[in-house]
N, C-alpha and C positions, 0 to 999 in steps of 0.2 A: 228217727227225727233228731236233728242237732240239739245239743244241750243248750239251754238258755244260760248265757254267761253273764246276764245282768239281773240276777235275782236278789242280791243284797240291797237292802233299802237303807236310807238314812236312819229310820227308826231302829233297825237292827244294830247299827253302830251306836246310837244313843243308848240303847239298852245294855250293850256290852260295856260302854264307858261307865254307865251308872252302877255296874256291878263291881267296879274297882273301889276298893276301900277308901273312904273319906272323900270321894268325889261328889260334889254338890249337885243340885238340880241343874238340868241343862235346857229345860223348856219352861216358859212362863216366868222367868226371872224378871223382877221389877214390873210384873204385870204385863209383860210383852210376850204374846204367844210365840212359841217355837224358838225363842231366843234364850241363850246365845247359840243354840244348836245350828240354826240356819247359817249364821255368820261364820261359825267355825267350819262347817261343812264346805261352804263356798270358798273359804280361804285355802283349805287343804286341797280341794280339787283344782283350784287355780294354780297352786304351787306345782302340783303333779303335771299339769298340762302346759305350763309356761316354758319358754326357752330356758335352758338348752335341751329340754326333754322332749324328743320327738318319738312318737309311738306308732306302730303299724296300724293299730285299731283306732287311731284318731286322725288318720291321714286322708286327704282328698286332693284333687287337682282340677285346674280349670285351664282350658285352651283359649288363647287370645290372638287375634290377627293383628300383627304389628306391621305398620306400613310407613313408608316415607311421608305420605300425605298427612297421616295422623300425628306424626312426630313422637315425642317422648312419653306423653301421658295417656293412660288407658283406664277408664272407669268401668268397673264390673259390679254387678249386684251379687254379693256373696253373703248371705245372711249368717252363715256360721264361721266366717273367717276369723282366725286367731292370729297366726303369724306365718311368714314365709319360711318354709324349710329348705326348699331347693327351687331353682328355676332353670329352664333350658330353652334355647331357641333352635329352630329347625329351618334351614334355608330351602327345604323342599327338594334338595338334590342329594340327600343322604348325609349331609353334614350337620351334626347336632353338637351344640356347645353349651356347657354349663355356665351360668352367670354367677358373678359374685353377689351375694345377698347382703344388703346394707340394712339390717333390721333396726339399728339404733340411730341411723343418720339419714337425712334427706339428701338426695342427689340434686345438684344444681342444674339449672337449664343450660343447654349448650347449643351452639350452632354447628358444632362439628358433626359430620355425618360419617359414621363408621359402623361396623357390625357391633351391636350392643354388647357390653361386657359386664354391666352391673344393673341391679334392680333394687328398688326400695318401695315401701308403701309411702307414697307422698302425702296422701290424705285419707282419712277414715271419717265418714260423716256420722258415724254411730247409728245409722239407719240401714246398714248393709251395703252402702256405696263405698267401694274400695278403689282408690286411684293408685295404680302402679305407675312408677316412672322408670324408664330405662335410660341408660347412658352408655355411650354416645347415642345420638339420634340415629334411627335406622336409615340407611341409604336406599333400601329396597324393602320387599315384603318378607316377613318371617312368620312362623307360628311360634308363639311364646307359650310355654306350658309352665304354669306356676303350681308347684306342689306345696300345699299348706297344711298346717295343723289347725284343727277346728278350735273355736273358742269354747271355754267351759260354760255349760248352762248353770243356772242358779236353782237352788232348791225352792220349790213352791209348796211342798207338802212333805211330811215325814215319811210318806209312803213312796216318794220318788226313789228310784235306784240311783246308783253312782255313775250313770251313763256319762261318758262312754267307757269308763274304767271297768275291765272285766273282773268278775268275782275272784279270780286267782290272785289279784292284787289287793284283796281286802286287808291283808296284813299291813299294807302301806297306809291306806287312808284311815284304818282303825288306829294305828300308832300315832299318826299325825293328829287325828281328832282328839285322842286322849291327851297328847302333849299340849294342844291349844286349850283344852278344858282345864288342865293344870295351870296354864298361864292366866286364865281368867280369874282364878281363885288365889293367885300368888302362892301356889304350891311349889315348894322347892324341887319337886320331881319334874318340873317343866324342863329344865335345862338338859338333864340326861335323856329324857324321853324324846325331846325335840332333836337332839343330836343323833339319837338312834334313828329317828325318822329320816334325817338327812342322809345317813349312811345307807339305809335300806333303799332310798330313792335313787341315789347315785348307782348303787350296785344293780338294782333292777333294770335300769335303763340301758346300761352297758354301752360300750363303744364311744363314750365321751372322751374327748381329749383332756389332757391334764389341765390345760388352760381353762376349758369349760368348767371342769370340776372346781378349780380354784376360784373362778369368778362367781360361780353359784354359791359356794360355801361362804365366801367373803361377804356376799350380798345378804345371805340369810342369817349368818351368825353375827348378830349385832356387836359392833366393837365394844359397846358398853359392858357386855358380859362375856366377851371372848377371852378375857384374862382371868375369869373366875376359876377357882380351884375345881369347881364341878366340871367345867368343860375340859380343863387340862387333864382331869382324871379320865375323861372319856377318850383322850388321845389326840385332841385337836391342838395344833400349835396356834398361838395367838396371832403371830405375824402372817402366816401363809394360809391359814384355814385348812391345811391339810391334816389328815389323820396320820399319826406317826406309826 
Protein backbone atom coordinates (compact mmCIF):
# COMPACT_ATOMS: atom_id res chain seq x y z
CA UNK A 1 0.00 0.00 0.00
CA UNK A 2 1.24 3.54 -0.68
CA UNK A 3 2.71 5.51 2.19
CA UNK A 4 0.50 8.23 3.64
CA UNK A 5 2.40 11.43 2.92
CA UNK A 6 0.11 13.59 5.07
CA UNK A 7 0.63 12.28 8.58
CA UNK A 8 2.22 15.34 10.21
CA UNK A 9 -0.33 17.41 12.10
CA UNK A 10 -0.36 20.98 13.31
CA UNK A 11 -0.14 19.64 16.87
CA UNK A 12 3.12 17.90 16.05
CA UNK A 13 4.55 21.19 14.78
CA UNK A 14 3.27 23.00 17.88
CA UNK A 15 4.91 20.45 20.16
CA UNK A 16 8.16 20.69 18.21
CA UNK A 17 8.11 24.48 18.46
CA UNK A 18 7.36 24.34 22.20
CA UNK A 19 10.45 22.22 22.68
CA UNK A 20 12.63 25.13 21.52
CA UNK A 21 14.20 26.91 24.47
CA UNK A 22 12.45 30.10 25.65
CA UNK A 23 9.52 29.74 23.24
CA UNK A 24 6.31 30.72 24.98
CA UNK A 25 2.84 29.13 24.86
CA UNK A 26 1.30 28.82 21.39
CA UNK A 27 -2.28 27.93 22.30
CA UNK A 28 -4.75 29.64 24.58
CA UNK A 29 -2.81 32.91 24.66
CA UNK A 30 -5.07 35.72 25.88
CA UNK A 31 -7.74 33.15 26.60
CA UNK A 32 -8.24 32.42 22.89
CA UNK A 33 -8.26 28.71 22.12
CA UNK A 34 -5.61 27.49 19.66
CA UNK A 35 -4.12 30.95 19.11
CA UNK A 36 -1.68 32.09 17.92
CA UNK A 37 -0.95 28.57 16.58
CA UNK A 38 -3.85 28.57 14.08
CA UNK A 39 -2.94 31.99 12.68
CA UNK A 40 0.75 31.14 12.44
CA UNK A 41 0.00 27.86 10.68
CA UNK A 42 -2.38 29.54 8.23
CA UNK A 43 0.20 32.24 7.44
CA UNK A 44 3.00 29.77 6.77
CA UNK A 45 0.88 27.46 4.62
CA UNK A 46 -0.34 30.48 2.62
CA UNK A 47 3.23 31.64 1.97
CA UNK A 48 4.25 28.18 0.77
CA UNK A 49 1.25 27.85 -1.58
CA UNK A 50 1.16 31.42 -2.91
CA UNK A 51 2.77 32.70 -6.15
CA UNK A 52 5.38 32.22 -7.41
CA UNK A 53 5.50 28.75 -5.80
CA UNK A 54 3.82 26.15 -8.01
CA UNK A 55 3.86 22.54 -6.78
CA UNK A 56 3.01 19.25 -8.52
CA UNK A 57 1.07 18.09 -5.43
CA UNK A 58 -1.10 21.24 -5.40
CA UNK A 59 -2.01 21.37 -9.09
CA UNK A 60 -5.37 20.87 -10.82
CA UNK A 61 -6.93 21.89 -14.13
CA UNK A 62 -10.31 22.75 -15.58
CA UNK A 63 -11.45 22.65 -19.23
CA UNK A 64 -13.70 25.46 -20.48
CA UNK A 65 -15.49 25.82 -23.81
CA UNK A 66 -14.58 29.24 -25.22
CA UNK A 67 -16.78 30.48 -28.05
CA UNK A 68 -17.35 33.57 -30.15
CA UNK A 69 -20.94 33.81 -28.83
CA UNK A 70 -19.91 33.86 -25.16
CA UNK A 71 -17.13 36.39 -25.73
CA UNK A 72 -14.40 37.18 -23.22
CA UNK A 73 -15.79 36.16 -19.80
CA UNK A 74 -16.35 32.62 -18.46
CA UNK A 75 -17.54 31.84 -14.94
CA UNK A 76 -16.72 28.46 -13.42
CA UNK A 77 -17.51 26.99 -10.00
CA UNK A 78 -14.11 26.02 -8.54
CA UNK A 79 -14.23 25.68 -4.77
CA UNK A 80 -10.48 25.16 -4.33
CA UNK A 81 -9.17 27.74 -6.82
CA UNK A 82 -6.04 29.61 -5.72
CA UNK A 83 -4.29 31.15 -8.72
CA UNK A 84 -3.63 30.49 -12.41
CA UNK A 85 -0.35 28.72 -13.07
CA UNK A 86 -0.71 28.14 -16.82
CA UNK A 87 -3.43 28.26 -19.47
CA UNK A 88 -3.64 26.92 -23.02
CA UNK A 89 -6.18 26.98 -25.83
CA UNK A 90 -6.78 24.16 -28.32
CA UNK A 91 -8.42 24.93 -31.66
CA UNK A 92 -9.46 21.29 -32.10
CA UNK A 93 -7.17 20.87 -35.11
CA UNK A 94 -4.01 19.97 -33.24
CA UNK A 95 -2.88 23.54 -32.60
CA UNK A 96 -2.35 24.28 -28.91
CA UNK A 97 -1.17 27.69 -27.72
CA UNK A 98 -0.11 28.82 -24.24
CA UNK A 99 -1.69 32.04 -23.04
CA UNK A 100 0.02 34.82 -21.11
CA UNK A 101 -1.29 34.80 -17.55
CA UNK A 102 -2.10 38.17 -15.99
CA UNK A 103 -2.36 37.23 -12.31
CA UNK A 104 -1.90 40.77 -11.02
CA UNK A 105 -3.93 42.81 -13.52
CA UNK A 106 -7.39 42.67 -15.08
CA UNK A 107 -7.75 42.52 -18.85
CA UNK A 108 -9.89 45.24 -20.40
CA UNK A 109 -12.94 44.45 -22.53
CA UNK A 110 -12.27 44.55 -26.25
CA UNK A 111 -14.25 44.33 -29.48
CA UNK A 112 -11.24 42.88 -31.31
CA UNK A 113 -11.78 39.25 -32.31
CA UNK A 114 -8.60 37.23 -32.63
CA UNK A 115 -7.21 34.05 -31.18
CA UNK A 116 -6.96 34.72 -27.41
CA UNK A 117 -3.44 35.49 -26.21
CA UNK A 118 -3.93 36.39 -22.53
CA UNK A 119 -6.03 35.35 -19.55
CA UNK A 120 -6.77 36.69 -16.09
CA UNK A 121 -9.11 36.12 -13.18
CA UNK A 122 -11.50 39.00 -13.69
CA UNK A 123 -13.68 38.30 -10.66
CA UNK A 124 -13.73 35.98 -7.65
CA UNK A 125 -16.99 36.05 -5.70
CA UNK A 126 -15.40 34.33 -2.66
CA UNK A 127 -18.02 31.59 -2.94
CA UNK A 128 -16.23 29.46 -5.53
CA UNK A 129 -17.40 31.43 -8.57
CA UNK A 130 -14.34 32.30 -10.65
CA UNK A 131 -14.73 34.47 -13.76
CA UNK A 132 -11.90 34.11 -16.26
CA UNK A 133 -11.41 36.73 -18.95
CA UNK A 134 -9.52 36.09 -22.19
CA UNK A 135 -8.26 38.68 -24.64
CA UNK A 136 -8.70 39.28 -27.48
CA UNK A 137 -12.25 37.95 -27.80
CA UNK A 138 -12.36 34.56 -29.55
CA UNK A 139 -13.44 34.61 -33.22
CA UNK A 140 -14.41 30.93 -33.11
CA UNK A 141 -14.60 28.01 -30.65
CA UNK A 142 -11.67 26.75 -28.60
CA UNK A 143 -11.10 24.53 -25.58
CA UNK A 144 -9.46 26.54 -22.84
CA UNK A 145 -7.58 24.57 -20.20
CA UNK A 146 -6.70 26.45 -17.04
CA UNK A 147 -4.01 24.85 -14.89
CA UNK A 148 -4.24 26.22 -11.39
CA UNK A 149 -2.77 25.93 -7.94
CA UNK A 150 -5.26 25.18 -5.18
CA UNK A 151 -6.04 27.65 -2.42
CA UNK A 152 -4.65 26.83 1.04
CA UNK A 153 -7.16 25.48 3.55
CA UNK A 154 -7.26 26.87 7.08
CA UNK A 155 -6.69 24.99 10.29
CA UNK A 156 -9.83 24.05 12.21
CA UNK A 157 -8.21 21.66 14.67
CA UNK A 158 -4.70 20.95 15.95
CA UNK A 159 -5.26 17.40 14.67
CA UNK A 160 -5.47 18.69 11.07
CA UNK A 161 -2.55 17.74 8.85
CA UNK A 162 -0.66 20.18 6.66
CA UNK A 163 -2.67 19.24 3.56
CA UNK A 164 -1.67 19.44 0.75
CA UNK A 165 1.99 19.80 1.78
CA UNK A 166 3.68 16.37 1.90
CA UNK A 167 5.47 15.27 5.05
CA UNK A 168 8.81 15.43 3.24
CA UNK A 169 8.51 19.23 3.37
CA UNK A 170 7.96 19.34 7.14
CA UNK A 171 11.32 21.11 7.49
CA UNK A 172 9.78 24.03 5.57
CA UNK A 173 6.64 24.60 7.59
CA UNK A 174 8.35 23.77 10.88
CA UNK A 175 11.04 26.40 10.24
CA UNK A 176 8.47 28.99 9.14
CA UNK A 177 6.23 28.22 12.11
CA UNK A 178 9.06 28.65 14.59
CA UNK A 179 10.11 31.92 12.92
CA UNK A 180 6.59 33.35 13.22
CA UNK A 181 6.38 32.16 16.83
CA UNK A 182 9.56 34.13 17.52
CA UNK A 183 8.00 37.16 15.83
CA UNK A 184 4.93 36.99 18.08
CA UNK A 185 7.14 37.27 21.16
CA UNK A 186 9.58 39.89 19.79
CA UNK A 187 12.35 37.30 19.99
CA UNK A 188 15.53 38.45 18.15
CA UNK A 189 15.81 34.97 16.63
CA UNK A 190 12.90 35.84 14.32
CA UNK A 191 15.00 37.52 11.62
CA UNK A 192 17.61 34.80 11.06
CA UNK A 193 15.02 32.03 11.34
CA UNK A 194 12.61 33.68 8.92
CA UNK A 195 15.40 34.36 6.42
CA UNK A 196 16.34 30.67 6.69
CA UNK A 197 12.73 29.76 5.91
CA UNK A 198 12.86 32.01 2.84
CA UNK A 199 16.04 30.37 1.56
CA UNK A 200 14.70 26.86 2.16
CA UNK A 201 11.43 27.67 0.39
CA UNK A 202 13.11 29.12 -2.70
CA UNK A 203 15.50 26.17 -2.84
CA UNK A 204 12.78 23.54 -2.38
CA UNK A 205 10.59 24.90 -5.17
CA UNK A 206 13.37 25.02 -7.75
CA UNK A 207 13.11 26.32 -11.30
CA UNK A 208 12.09 29.85 -10.32
CA UNK A 209 13.45 32.66 -12.44
CA UNK A 210 15.77 35.20 -10.86
CA UNK A 211 13.01 37.79 -11.27
CA UNK A 212 10.53 35.61 -9.38
CA UNK A 213 13.01 35.03 -6.57
CA UNK A 214 13.83 38.73 -6.27
CA UNK A 215 10.18 39.83 -6.27
CA UNK A 216 9.28 37.25 -3.64
CA UNK A 217 12.17 38.12 -1.35
CA UNK A 218 11.56 41.85 -1.70
CA UNK A 219 7.91 41.35 -0.83
CA UNK A 220 8.58 39.16 2.20
CA UNK A 221 11.66 40.83 3.63
CA UNK A 222 10.12 44.00 5.01
CA UNK A 223 12.19 47.07 4.05
CA UNK A 224 11.95 48.21 7.66
CA UNK A 225 14.26 45.40 8.77
CA UNK A 226 16.02 44.61 5.49
CA UNK A 227 18.89 46.87 6.52
CA UNK A 228 19.42 45.31 9.94
CA UNK A 229 22.74 43.76 10.79
CA UNK A 230 20.97 40.47 11.49
CA UNK A 231 19.75 40.08 7.90
CA UNK A 232 23.01 41.32 6.43
CA UNK A 233 24.80 38.65 8.43
CA UNK A 234 22.48 36.10 6.81
CA UNK A 235 23.80 37.24 3.42
CA UNK A 236 20.87 39.25 2.05
CA UNK A 237 21.53 42.54 0.29
CA UNK A 238 19.21 45.33 1.38
CA UNK A 239 18.68 46.72 -2.10
CA UNK A 240 18.06 43.57 -4.14
CA UNK A 241 16.84 41.04 -1.60
CA UNK A 242 19.29 38.55 -3.08
CA UNK A 243 21.50 36.29 -1.09
CA UNK A 244 25.14 37.01 -1.76
